[in-house]
C-alpha positions as CSV (number, residue, x, y, z in Angstrom):
1,M,-89.7,-8.4,-22.6
2,L,-88.6,-12.4,-22.3
3,L,-87.8,-14.2,-18.7
4,F,-86.3,-17.5,-18.8
5,F,-86.0,-19.0,-15.4
6,L,-83.8,-21.8,-14.7
7,P,-83.9,-24.5,-12.0
8,I,-80.6,-24.0,-9.5
9,L,-78.3,-25.4,-7.1
10,Q,-77.4,-22.8,-4.1
11,G,-74.1,-21.9,-4.2
12,S,-72.1,-19.0,-2.5
13,S,-68.3,-16.9,-3.5
14,Y,-66.2,-14.1,-2.4
15,F,-64.0,-10.8,-3.1
16,F,-62.5,-8.2,-2.4
17,N,-62.8,-7.0,1.4
18,A,-59.7,-4.7,2.5
19,M,-56.6,-4.5,1.1
20,A,-53.2,-5.8,1.9
21,D,-50.7,-4.1,3.5
22,N,-48.3,-4.4,1.3
23,T,-47.6,-4.2,-2.6
24,T,-44.5,-5.4,-4.3
25,S,-43.1,-4.4,-8.0
26,F,-39.5,-5.0,-9.9
27,K,-38.7,-1.8,-9.7
28,V,-37.4,0.5,-6.8
29,T,-40.2,1.4,-4.7
30,Y,-41.5,4.7,-5.5
31,E,-42.7,7.0,-2.6
32,V,-46.9,8.1,-2.9
33,I,-45.8,11.0,-4.9
34,K,-43.5,9.8,-8.0
35,F,-45.9,7.0,-7.9
36,L,-48.4,9.0,-8.9
37,Y,-46.5,10.9,-11.5
38,V,-45.8,7.5,-13.5
39,I,-49.4,6.4,-13.5
40,S,-50.7,10.0,-14.8
41,H,-48.0,9.9,-17.3
42,S,-48.7,6.4,-18.5
43,S,-50.2,5.8,-21.9
44,S,-53.0,3.1,-22.0
45,H,-51.7,-0.1,-22.3
46,Q,-52.6,-2.2,-19.2
47,L,-52.8,-6.1,-18.6
48,F,-53.5,-7.5,-15.5
49,E,-54.5,-11.3,-14.2
50,G,-56.0,-12.7,-10.9
51,L,-55.0,-15.5,-8.8
52,K,-56.1,-16.4,-5.1
53,A,-53.9,-18.0,-2.2
54,Y,-55.9,-19.9,0.1
55,P,-55.2,-20.8,4.0
56,G,-54.3,-24.8,4.8
57,D,-52.7,-26.4,7.7
58,H,-51.3,-24.1,10.3
59,K,-52.8,-21.4,8.6
60,R,-50.3,-21.7,5.8
61,L,-51.2,-19.7,2.3
62,R,-51.3,-21.7,-0.6
63,L,-51.1,-20.7,-4.0
64,F,-53.7,-22.2,-6.3
65,R,-52.4,-22.8,-9.7
66,P,-50.2,-20.0,-10.2
67,M,-48.3,-20.7,-13.7
68,L,-52.0,-21.1,-15.1
69,N,-53.5,-17.8,-14.0
70,I,-50.6,-15.8,-14.6
71,K,-49.4,-17.5,-17.8
72,H,-50.0,-14.4,-20.0
73,M,-47.4,-12.6,-18.2
74,Y,-45.8,-15.6,-16.6
75,K,-41.7,-15.0,-15.5
76,E,-39.9,-16.7,-12.7
77,K,-39.2,-13.5,-10.9
78,L,-42.9,-12.6,-11.1
79,L,-43.8,-16.1,-9.1
80,E,-41.4,-15.6,-7.0
81,C,-42.0,-12.1,-6.5
82,I,-45.7,-13.1,-5.2
83,R,-44.9,-15.6,-3.2
84,R,-42.5,-13.5,-0.9
85,L,-45.4,-10.7,-1.1
86,V,-48.0,-13.4,0.4
87,E,-45.2,-14.8,2.8
88,I,-44.9,-11.3,4.5
89,D,-49.0,-10.8,4.8
90,Q,-49.1,-14.5,5.9
91,D,-50.3,-13.4,9.7
92,W,-52.3,-10.4,8.4
93,V,-54.8,-12.8,6.3
94,S,-55.4,-15.1,9.1
95,N,-58.4,-17.4,7.6
96,A,-59.6,-15.5,4.7
97,D,-59.1,-16.3,1.1
98,L,-56.4,-13.8,-0.5
99,Y,-56.9,-12.6,-3.8
100,I,-53.7,-11.6,-5.8
101,R,-53.7,-9.3,-8.6
102,P,-50.6,-8.7,-10.9
103,T,-51.0,-5.8,-13.5
104,F,-48.8,-4.4,-16.1
105,I,-48.8,-0.8,-17.3
106,S,-46.8,1.0,-19.9
107,T,-45.3,3.7,-18.1
108,E,-43.6,5.7,-21.3
109,P,-44.1,10.0,-21.1
110,S,-46.0,10.3,-24.2
111,L,-49.4,9.6,-25.8
112,G,-49.6,7.1,-28.9
113,V,-50.1,3.9,-29.8
114,K,-47.2,1.8,-29.6
115,K,-45.5,-0.9,-28.0
116,P,-44.1,1.0,-25.0
117,A,-40.2,1.3,-23.9
118,H,-41.1,1.6,-20.0
119,A,-43.6,-0.5,-18.2
120,L,-44.2,-1.1,-14.4
121,L,-45.2,-4.6,-12.9
122,Y,-46.7,-4.6,-9.6
123,V,-49.0,-6.9,-8.0
124,I,-51.7,-5.7,-5.1
125,M,-53.6,-7.8,-2.8
126,C,-56.5,-7.9,-0.6
127,L,-58.9,-10.1,1.5
128,L,-62.0,-11.6,-0.1
129,G,-65.6,-10.4,0.7
130,P,-69.0,-10.8,-1.1
131,Y,-68.9,-10.7,-5.1
132,F,-72.2,-10.1,-5.4
133,D,-74.4,-8.2,-3.3
134,N,-77.4,-10.2,-3.9
135,K,-78.5,-12.4,-0.8
136,T,-79.7,-15.3,-2.4
137,G,-76.2,-16.0,-4.1
138,V,-78.1,-17.1,-7.3
139,L,-77.6,-14.7,-10.4
140,A,-79.6,-12.8,-12.5
141,L,-78.2,-12.1,-16.5
142,W,-79.1,-9.6,-18.8
143,A,-79.1,-10.7,-22.5
144,D,-79.4,-7.5,-24.9
145,P,-77.0,-9.0,-28.1
146,P,-77.6,-6.1,-30.8
147,K,-76.6,-3.6,-28.5
148,Y,-73.1,-4.0,-27.2
149,T,-70.1,-6.3,-28.5
150,R,-67.5,-7.2,-25.4
151,A,-65.0,-9.0,-28.2
152,W,-64.9,-10.2,-31.3
153,K,-62.7,-12.7,-33.6
154,G,-58.8,-12.0,-33.7
155,G,-59.1,-9.3,-30.9
156,T,-58.0,-9.5,-27.2
157,G,-60.9,-11.0,-25.6
158,D,-59.2,-14.2,-24.6
159,C,-57.0,-12.1,-22.5
160,K,-57.8,-9.5,-19.2
161,M,-56.6,-6.1,-21.1
162,G,-58.2,-3.3,-20.1
163,G,-59.5,-1.9,-22.6
164,N,-61.7,-5.4,-22.6
165,Y,-63.4,-4.1,-19.2
166,G,-63.9,-0.4,-20.5
167,C,-66.6,-1.3,-23.1
168,S,-68.4,-3.6,-21.0
169,L,-69.0,-0.9,-18.4
170,S,-72.1,0.7,-20.2
171,A,-73.8,-2.9,-20.7
172,Q,-73.3,-3.5,-17.1
173,Y,-74.5,-0.8,-15.7
174,E,-77.8,-1.2,-17.2
175,A,-77.9,-5.0,-16.4
176,V,-78.2,-3.6,-12.9
177,D,-80.9,-1.4,-14.0
178,Y,-83.3,-4.7,-15.1
179,G,-82.5,-6.2,-11.8
180,C,-79.6,-7.9,-12.6
181,Q,-75.8,-9.0,-11.6
182,Q,-74.1,-9.5,-14.8
183,V,-74.7,-9.5,-18.4
184,L,-75.1,-12.6,-20.4
185,W,-72.7,-11.9,-23.9
186,L,-73.8,-13.0,-26.7
187,H,-72.1,-13.4,-30.3
188,G,-73.2,-13.2,-34.1
189,E,-76.3,-13.3,-35.4
190,D,-77.3,-17.0,-34.2
191,H,-76.9,-14.8,-30.8
192,Q,-73.9,-17.6,-29.3
193,I,-73.4,-17.6,-25.4
194,T,-70.1,-16.6,-24.5
195,E,-69.4,-15.6,-21.1
196,A,-71.5,-14.1,-18.2
197,G,-69.7,-11.3,-17.3
198,T,-66.5,-11.9,-15.8
199,M,-67.2,-15.9,-15.8
200,N,-67.4,-18.9,-18.0
201,I,-70.6,-19.9,-18.6
202,F,-71.4,-23.8,-18.2
203,L,-75.2,-25.4,-19.1
204,H,-75.8,-28.8,-17.7
205,W,-78.6,-30.0,-20.0
206,I,-79.6,-33.0,-21.6
207,N,-78.5,-32.2,-24.8
208,E,-80.9,-32.3,-28.5
209,H,-79.4,-36.2,-28.4
210,G,-81.1,-37.1,-25.6
211,D,-77.4,-37.4,-23.8
212,E,-77.0,-35.9,-20.6
213,E,-74.0,-32.7,-20.5
214,L,-71.9,-30.5,-19.4
215,A,-71.3,-27.6,-22.1
216,T,-69.3,-24.5,-22.5
217,P,-68.4,-22.7,-25.2
218,P,-64.8,-23.6,-26.6
219,Q,-61.8,-21.0,-25.5
220,D,-61.2,-18.9,-28.4
221,D,-60.4,-15.6,-29.3
222,I,-63.4,-14.1,-27.0
223,I,-63.1,-16.3,-24.4
224,L,-61.5,-16.0,-21.4
225,P,-59.6,-18.8,-20.6
226,G,-60.4,-19.2,-17.0
227,V,-58.7,-21.6,-14.6
228,T,-61.5,-22.6,-12.1
229,R,-63.2,-24.3,-15.3
230,Q,-60.5,-26.7,-15.7
231,K,-61.9,-28.6,-12.6
232,F,-64.7,-30.1,-14.8
233,E,-64.7,-32.7,-17.7
234,V,-67.0,-30.8,-20.1
235,T,-68.0,-30.9,-23.3
236,E,-66.6,-27.4,-25.6
237,R,-69.0,-26.8,-28.2
238,Y,-71.1,-23.5,-29.7
239,L,-74.5,-22.9,-27.7
240,T,-77.4,-20.3,-28.4
241,M,-80.1,-18.8,-27.1
242,S,-82.2,-20.8,-29.2
243,Q,-81.1,-23.6,-28.7
244,L,-81.0,-23.0,-24.8
245,F,-84.6,-21.8,-25.0
246,S,-86.3,-24.8,-26.5
247,A,-84.4,-26.8,-23.7
248,L,-85.9,-24.7,-21.3
249,K,-89.1,-25.2,-22.8
250,Q,-89.0,-29.0,-23.3
251,Q,-87.4,-28.9,-19.4
252,R,-84.4,-30.5,-20.6
253,V,-82.1,-28.0,-18.4
254,K,-80.8,-29.3,-15.4
255,E,-78.7,-25.9,-14.1
256,M,-76.8,-23.1,-15.7
257,F,-73.7,-21.6,-13.7
258,G,-70.9,-19.5,-14.0
259,S,-67.4,-19.7,-12.4
260,G,-64.1,-17.4,-12.2
261,T,-61.4,-17.1,-9.9
262,A,-62.5,-14.1,-7.9
263,C,-66.3,-15.2,-7.7
264,M,-66.1,-18.8,-8.0
265,I,-69.2,-20.9,-9.1
266,R,-72.2,-19.1,-8.9
267,P,-75.8,-20.5,-10.2
268,T,-77.3,-18.8,-12.4
269,G,-81.5,-18.2,-11.7
270,R,-83.0,-15.9,-14.7
271,I,-81.7,-14.4,-18.0
272,I,-83.6,-11.3,-18.9
273,R,-83.5,-9.9,-22.7
274,E,-85.8,-7.8,-24.9
275,R,-87.7,-9.3,-27.8
């Protein structure tokens, strides 16, 4: 077992706490029993996104870069739908941040792998509470390269498809068994660092050329194009575990952290992997 310790800065994040009073969709409102019927007769197609609204002056909620968060399913009607839903629940939200999840599912009453002829696009919302249950706010990551694969070249790893997350659950449970909060996903024979669970990963270090750098893996087929990461001036480059290990031995690592819409910015304090 290898255990890497990394320097950290303090941070915090918030996640799901209480569900909103209202939901909305592009179809006529369903009675509960009819809605359950639709879900039970759906095939396996699913796409979702996540965005947030923050309270501002006079407790008015403001959507944060919604066009970027929902670009995979972007429609003017969807954005107006979300805006109206947030407006309706304005008083319920009070001073908390609001997480918003547009979700697209096929509703065709048949089984098979094909483009669905019928689908439902709906939006749910909730208040934000602690995303991780560790008290320090510093993450431990479990890296086990040969056993699991979250995404691959030519796949849908750059989209929030339901299937992408289903194949990650076994690895996530194993990470918890090792005392970690997330999986550090590696790719290829050289063990390229890709993502940290639900987060884009960043390395603040002195690189091999002696330059101070904030580096993150390039956005390709296996990297989710995060919106939070657009706040930073970064160098997009491939990073491997061997490069990270060498930098740690030479004390060139200043900090490693992850970022995401739901979990915000979270520092990494440990990486655990099998030999």
